N, C-alpha and C positions, 0 to 999 in steps of 0.2 A: 520427200522422206529426208532432205539434209536437215530441214526444218525442226524437223523434227524434236534429230538428234540435239539442235543446238539449247532448244528451248528448255529440254532436259535439264544440261548443267544449269541455265539458267533461273527454272526452278527450284532446282538447290541450294542456292546460292542463295536464292532470296528468305528460303526457309530457315537457314540458318542464318540469317541475320536477323530474325523476326524471332529465331530463341536465344541469340548473342541478348538484343533488345529488351527481350520479356527478363532476360536471367538477370542482369544490370538494372532491372526498375525494383525485382523482387529484392535484390542485395540494397538495391536505397531504399527501400523503406523500413529494411530490416534495421541499418545502421542509423538513418533516423528517427526512430521510433523506438528507443531501448526500455526494456519494460523497469519498474521501479522494484528495488528489491531491499528496501530499507527496513528496518526493524533494529530493536531495543531495551531497554530495560530502564525507568525512570528511578532519581534515587529516592530512597524510602523516606515517605512521610507519617512518622509512629507509627509504621508497620503492616504500612499500605502502601503498594509502589504502584505502575503501569506498564504494562508491557504494550509495544504495538510493533507492527508487522506490515505490508503492502499499503494496506490503504481501512484498518480499522485498531482499537486498541482495546483492552479490557485493565480495570482494576481487581484488585487483588489485593487482601488482606490478610496479616497472618499472627494472633495474639495483638491484637489494637493496643496500641502504650494509652491512648488519652478518648476518651468520652468524646464525639463531637461529630460532623456533618461530615465529611467526606465526596470527592466530584472527580469522578477522571473526564480530563482535560485531552484531546487532542492539538495539535497544531497539523490541518490541511497544508497540501499547495494551494490551493485556492480561496479556503477560508479557514476558519475552527466548528470546533463541536464540544457541546457537553453532554457529560451525563445527568439525572438528574441527582439532588443532593442524595447520600444515604446516609442515616444514621446508623453509628455503628457503636456500641458500650465497651470500654477498657474489659481485654482480655477476647474479644469478639474474633474470630478469625472466618472469611469469607472467600472462599479459594476463585473466585470467579464474579464479578460483578461490572456495573456500567458500561459495559460495550457499545461503542461509540464510531464514527466508521463515516471516512471520508468517499466523495468521490471522485477522486483521482490517483494521490500518493498522499501518504504521512509523513512529517517532516521527524516527528515525537509526539510523546505525552506524557501526558506529567498529574501527579493529585494534588488539590484542594483541599484545603481543612480548613475550618468556624469551629468555633467552639458552640454547643448547641445552644440556642438562649429561649 
């Protein structure tokens, strides 16, 4: 009977120790794997600009100032990506175009421009 009394406190200590270790492991994962929370807006290029969030980017145009080809490009933490080229004529507006996405996280994005040939 005395043996049962001694094993119960030992089991409680073992369980408490296991929960403490599990809690520390969960805290370590939270601290070492932060979520990327970057976002921003690029400078305007002839009325077009780019916005980016955690992993993606969109181009936006409000009253394009010069006819030409526009491209949304994103700088990703592991690589980069570009949208296809879009032809916009002077005065055009397109609220959302050229979505591109990163596998992990976006650092910044911008608009490329070239005169339509």
